C-alpha positions in Angstrom: 9.7 -23.5 2.9 9.8 -19.7 2.5 11.6 -17.0 4.4 10.8 -13.4 4.7 13.9 -11.3 5.5 13.1 -8.0 7.2 14.4 -5.7 10.0 13.4 -5.9 13.6 10.3 -7.6 15.0 7.9 -5.7 12.7 7.0 -7.3 9.3 5.4 -4.7 6.9 4.2 -7.5 4.6 1.0 -8.4 6.3 -0.6 -8.8 2.9 1.9 -11.5 2.1 1.0 -13.4 5.3 -2.6 -12.8 4.6 -2.3 -14.3 1.1 -0.5 -17.4 2.5 -2.9 -17.9 5.4 -5.0 -21.1 4.9 -2.3 -22.6 2.7 0.3 -25.0 3.8 3.3 -22.7 3.4 5.9 -22.6 6.1 6.9 -18.9 6.3 9.8 -18.0 8.6 10.4 -14.3 9.5 14.1 -13.6 9.6 15.6 -10.4 11.1 18.6 -9.6 8.8 20.2 -7.6 11.6 20.9 -10.7 13.7 23.7 -11.9 11.3 26.3 -9.8 9.5 26.1 -11.9 6.3 22.2 -11.5 6.1 22.6 -7.8 6.7 25.0 -7.5 3.9 23.1 -9.6 1.5 19.5 -8.4 2.1 19.8 -5.3 4.3 19.6 -2.7 1.5 16.4 -4.3 0.0 14.3 -5.6 2.8 11.6 -6.9 3.1 12.7 -9.9 0.9 10.6 -13.0 0.1 12.7 -16.1 -0.6 11.5 -19.6 -1.5 13.7 -22.6 -2.1 16.7 -20.2 -2.3 15.1 -18.2 -5.0 14.4 -14.5 -4.4 10.8 -14.0 -5.3 10.4 -10.3 -4.5 11.9 -7.4 -2.5 10.9 -3.9 -1.4 7.3 -4.6 -2.2 4.9 -7.5 -2.5 4.4 -8.9 -6.1 1.3 -11.1 -5.9 2.1 -13.2 -9.0 5.4 -14.2 -7.4 3.8 -15.0 -4.0 1.4 -17.3 -5.8 4.3 -19.5 -6.8 4.4 -20.6 -3.2 0.9 -21.7 -3.5 1.2 -23.7 -6.7 1.8 -27.5 -6.3 5.2 -28.8 -7.3 
């Protein structure tokens, strides 16, 4: 499972979702402003892509790191 931490209802990582489409990756979009702890942890570097509790990238999409989500375990 992967999570994308962002602000508000708008996700500016459409390219990430595009890369993941067609693959069996569960991507949840999480608004950091809904919880103070998330705002403090991720608010200064959104959007943030996290998989299995590991931060893969933030501020901008790094395709090599997104591909980790697509590799079999």
